[in-house]
N, C-alpha and C positions, 0 to 999 in steps of 0.2 A: 722491377716489379716482381712481387712474389707470384708464384704459379698458383692458379686457382685450385683450391681443394674442394672437389665436387661434394665431398661428404663433411665439410667443415661445419655445416649447420648442426650436424649430429653431435659434434664436440661441444658446441655452444649449449645445446639442449642438455646433454649429460651434466655439464658443469652447473647448470641452473638448478638441478635437482627437482625440477618440476615434472608433473605427470600430464602429458598432452594426449588428446584423442587424435584420431586420424585427420580431422579437419585442421586442428591446430598444428600438427606436424607438417601437413601439406603447405600451410601458410608459411611456417618457418622456413621450409626448404625453398619455396618460391621467392619469398622476400630476400633470403640469403643470396640467391642467384641474381635477382634484380639488383640488389645493393652492390654486388661485386661488379656487374656489368656497368652500372652507372658510375661507380667509383673509377673504373678504368677509362670510361668516356670523358669524365670531368677531370681526370688526373688528380683525384682526391683520395684520401684514405677511406676505407669502409666505415670506420668509426665516425668520420665527419659526415658521411652521407646519412647513416642511421646507426647510432650506437647499439651494441649488443643488447643492453637492457631494454631499449625501445623496441628492438626487433622481437624480443621475447614477449614484451608487454602486448604488442599488437597481435602476435600469434596466439597468445593466451586469451585475450579479450574477444577476438574476432569481431571488431567493431562493425556495426550495421550501417553507419553513414560515414561520409568523409569527415564530418565534424567530429564524430566519435574518434576517428583516427587521430585527428589533431589533438584531441583531449588526452589520448594515450601518450602523446609526445610533447611534453611541456618542459622546457620551451621547444617549440617545433623547429627542427633544423631547416635551413633554407631550401635544401634540395628535396626535403620531404614536402614542404609547401608547394614547390614548383612541380612536383610529380605526384601530387595527392591522388589524382585520377588513376594513375597506374597502380598505386598501392591499393586503392579502393577496389580496382578490378581483380587484383590478386586475392584479396580477402573474400570477395564475392565468389570467385571460382572455387575457393576452398569451402565456402559455406554451402555450395551446391553438391558437395560430395555426400553420398548416402552413407550413413553409419548403420551397419547391420546390428540388429538387436537379437539376442538369443532367447 
């Protein structure tokens, strides 16, 4: 198994050429860590658990409901369906982050 790259989410973000706010980046980082942990537990690739483009889409959209998460991931990977509550919790925690305005 490859060693976990703590900052690998940042590489994915830079390659995407997207511009994320603090909440979106927090979601990306948390989902990236969750995905790696689940992939190791299930002995699957991270791409099987949640492909990068879906990881970015969820992080960008910050879905408000579990069904909105499923809509971001079409077709929904089986491990996403089975762990929808965990993903929802990660997104909700990021949505609670206060963004300072100047």
